C-alpha positions as a printed Julia matrix, in Angstrom:
264×3 Matrix{Float64}:
 -24.31  25.79  49.8
 -24.55  23.77  46.59
 -25.72  26.81  44.62
 -22.94  28.94  46.09
 -20.33  26.34  45.16
 -21.73  26.07  41.63
 -21.69  29.85  41.25
 -18.07  30.05  42.4
 -17.13  27.38  39.86
 -18.98  29.25  37.1
 -17.13  32.46  37.95
 -13.79  30.69  37.72
 -14.83  29.11  34.43
 -15.88  32.49  33.07
 -12.43  33.8   33.92
 -10.93  30.91  31.95
 -13.07  31.8   28.93
 -11.92  35.41  29.2
  -8.31  34.28  29.26
  -8.8   31.96  26.28
 -10.47  34.79  24.36
  -7.47  37.01  25.02
  -5.26  34.31  23.52
  -7.66  33.94  20.57
  -7.63  37.69  19.88
  -3.85  37.8   20.09
  -3.52  34.76  17.83
  -5.85  36.19  15.22
  -3.97  39.48  15.17
  -0.66  37.66  14.69
  -2.11  35.41  11.98
  -3.57  38.33  10.04
  -0.35  40.33  10.33
   1.73  37.38   9.16
  -0.58  36.57   6.24
  -0.69  40.15   4.99
   2.95  41.11   5.5
   4.86  37.88   4.85
   2.59  35.79   2.66
   1.18  38.88   0.93
  -2.37  37.57   1.14
  -4.98  40.29   1.07
  -7.54  39.67   3.79
 -10.96  41.36   4.16
 -10.95  44.28   6.56
 -14.08  42.89   8.18
 -11.83  40.46  10.04
 -10.59  43.38  12.13
 -14.21  44.22  12.99
 -14.71  40.69  14.31
 -11.63  41.04  16.49
 -12.93  44.38  17.78
 -16.27  42.74  18.62
 -14.45  39.98  20.5
 -12.47  42.57  22.43
 -15.65  44.41  23.44
 -17.28  41.11  24.42
 -14.29  40.25  26.56
 -14.44  43.59  28.36
 -18.13  43.02  29.08
 -17.39  39.5   30.3
 -14.64  40.76  32.6
 -17.0   43.37  33.99
 -19.52  40.61  34.7
 -16.82  38.56  36.39
 -15.87  41.47  38.61
 -19.28  42.8   39.58
 -22.0   40.25  38.82
 -22.66  38.13  41.88
 -24.33  35.2   40.12
 -22.87  33.56  37.01
 -25.11  30.81  35.67
 -24.32  27.88  33.42
 -26.67  29.43  30.9
 -24.6   32.61  30.74
 -21.48  30.53  30.03
 -23.45  28.87  27.23
 -24.1   32.25  25.59
 -20.46  33.21  26.04
 -19.51  30.16  23.96
 -22.22  30.94  21.41
 -20.57  34.31  20.79
 -17.18  32.64  20.44
 -18.55  30.17  17.88
 -20.17  33.04  15.98
 -16.9   34.97  15.92
 -14.95  31.94  14.69
 -17.55  31.33  11.99
 -17.28  34.93  10.84
 -13.48  34.78  10.64
 -13.63  31.54   8.67
 -16.23  33.03   6.33
 -13.88  35.89   5.49
 -10.87  33.59   5.03
 -11.79  30.68   2.78
 -14.49  28.77   4.65
 -13.8   25.07   5.2
 -10.59  25.31   3.16
  -9.14  27.29   6.07
  -7.17  24.81   8.23
  -8.34  26.61  11.36
 -11.79  25.13  10.77
 -10.7   22.42  13.24
 -10.97  24.98  16.06
 -14.71  24.29  16.05
 -13.8   21.06  17.81
 -12.06  23.07  20.53
 -15.33  24.9   21.2
 -17.17  21.59  21.52
 -14.59  20.25  23.98
 -14.8   23.38  26.11
 -18.6   23.17  26.1
 -18.49  19.51  27.13
 -16.27  20.39  30.1
 -18.01  23.55  31.3
 -21.68  23.16  30.44
 -24.5   20.84  31.36
 -25.11  18.11  28.8
 -28.06  19.78  27.05
 -26.13  23.01  26.44
 -23.06  21.1   25.27
 -25.13  19.22  22.7
 -26.57  22.49  21.42
 -23.06  23.91  20.99
 -22.04  20.77  19.11
 -25.08  21.02  16.84
 -24.42  24.7   16.16
 -20.78  24.06  15.22
 -21.87  21.31  12.83
 -24.41  23.69  11.29
 -21.75  26.4   10.93
 -19.36  23.91   9.33
 -21.97  22.88   6.76
 -22.91  26.52   6.11
 -19.26  27.44   5.5
 -19.08  24.71   2.88
 -21.27  26.84   0.61
 -20.78  30.35   1.94
 -17.35  31.93   2.18
 -15.06  34.52   0.64
 -12.34  32.88  -1.4
  -8.85  34.22  -0.78
  -6.51  35.35  -3.5
  -3.31  33.45  -2.72
  -1.38  34.84  -5.67
   1.61  32.66  -6.5
   1.5   30.77  -3.22
   1.05  27.0   -3.32
  -2.33  26.35  -1.71
  -1.5   22.79  -0.64
   1.69  23.83   1.13
  -0.08  26.68   2.87
  -2.85  24.34   3.95
  -0.41  21.84   5.42
   1.43  24.56   7.32
  -1.88  25.96   8.52
  -2.97  22.53   9.77
   0.23  22.25  11.78
  -0.25  25.69  13.32
  -3.91  24.92  14.03
  -2.97  21.71  15.83
  -0.3   23.44  17.91
  -2.7   26.22  18.87
  -5.49  23.81  19.82
  -3.15  21.6   21.84
  -1.67  24.6   23.65
  -5.08  26.08  24.51
  -6.5   22.76  25.64
  -3.51  22.07  27.85
  -3.83  25.43  29.58
  -7.6   25.24  29.84
  -7.95  21.66  31.08
  -5.09  22.07  33.55
  -6.75  25.1   35.12
 -10.21  23.55  35.07
  -8.84  20.46  36.83
  -7.33  22.72  39.48
 -10.67  24.48  39.93
 -12.45  21.13  40.31
  -9.98  19.98  42.95
 -10.51  23.21  44.87
 -14.28  22.81  44.61
 -14.12  19.22  45.89
 -11.92  20.29  48.79
 -14.37  23.05  49.65
 -17.29  20.59  49.64
 -15.28  18.14  51.74
 -14.49  20.85  54.27
 -18.14  21.94  54.37
 -19.31  18.38  55.0
 -16.68  17.98  57.72
 -17.79  21.2   59.38
 -21.43  20.06  59.31
 -20.54  16.72  60.87
 -18.39  18.43  63.48
 -21.21  20.81  64.38
 -23.5   17.85  64.88
 -20.94  15.99  66.99
 -20.27  19.03  69.15
 -23.89  20.08  69.5
 -25.12  17.09  71.49
 -22.42  17.04  74.2
 -22.52  20.79  74.6
 -26.28  20.69  75.07
 -25.8   17.95  77.66
 -23.23  20.07  79.51
 -25.63  23.0   79.5
 -28.42  20.91  81.02
 -26.1   19.45  83.66
 -24.86  22.89  84.64
 -28.42  24.05  85.11
 -29.04  21.06  87.37
 -25.9   21.81  89.38
 -27.13  25.32  90.03
 -30.24  23.93  91.73
 -28.91  20.86  93.5
 -25.69  19.24  94.66
 -27.13  15.74  94.58
 -25.3   13.21  92.45
 -22.61  15.85  91.92
 -19.85  13.36  91.21
 -21.88  11.52  88.55
 -22.73  14.8   86.88
 -19.11  15.87  86.82
 -18.08  12.56  85.28
 -20.77  12.97  82.65
 -19.57  16.49  81.88
 -15.99  15.24  81.55
 -17.06  12.56  79.07
 -18.92  15.14  77.01
 -15.93  17.47  77.07
 -13.78  14.6   75.78
 -16.22  14.12  72.92
 -15.88  17.8   72.02
 -12.09  17.58  72.15
 -12.11  14.48  69.96
 -14.33  16.18  67.36
 -12.02  19.19  67.23
  -9.05  16.86  66.99
 -10.62  15.1   64.0
 -11.11  18.42  62.25
  -7.48  19.37  62.81
  -6.3   15.98  61.59
  -8.41  16.15  58.42
  -7.08  19.61  57.65
  -3.49  18.46  58.08
  -2.95  20.19  61.42
  -1.4   18.6   64.5
  -3.81  16.66  66.68
  -4.88  18.31  69.9
  -3.73  15.41  72.02
  -0.32  15.33  70.32
   0.15  19.03  70.68
  -0.57  18.71  74.39
  -2.3   22.09  74.46
  -6.04  22.46  74.7
  -8.45  25.14  75.53
  -9.24  23.39  78.79
  -5.58  22.98  79.73
  -5.23  26.72  79.32
  -7.83  27.25  81.98
 -10.92  27.35  79.83
 -10.21  30.87  78.64
 -10.21  32.24  82.18
């Protein structure tokens, strides 16, 4: 049950990564279009290849979400590795650490910390730090023409902050919803297990008593009273399940299986 619950959570988290990647692809396309057509900054064409690779990756990820039964935490780790690699490539082609969108590395670390086990999250953090340092010495410098670099950088920082805040708000809100659903599922499963245990004993007792009644009428009244007490235990267990799930209690509803004639 625990593995099944974990797998369901991983599938939902994979869907969130797919959705975030769609937003990232759309944002990159808009940013490139704006830079080339309004700021007149010539960007390397390789940036379009990175976007194409992200699109292909997202299609593969969606296929896995649809048809792959088991999604592991390790597979989510590699999904994020690809995202970090794509971000590093885009930053390499657009100014390295001078690009204000360098702060989006932190977004990857936050996502990893939320979705992945601690060891994987630390690896993602270490990789982003390594990529940051590497971009300090390896990048393609942009020709900004007559544009004021400082003003562009300030505007870019603002846009980067807005984008990160928007993505985090969407992501964390949905992840919190998924966690609440997972906790409710576990709570229901535990309740069902407890109910099965509570119902099992009295029902077994009833079965034994009925077998005795078939062979002898001695102590009939005591046996009937015992059966009634066990039936009440069953009704109480069912009532507790209904109450925990928000349904009306059996006693309050005034309708039970036994009052309906035991299904006869």
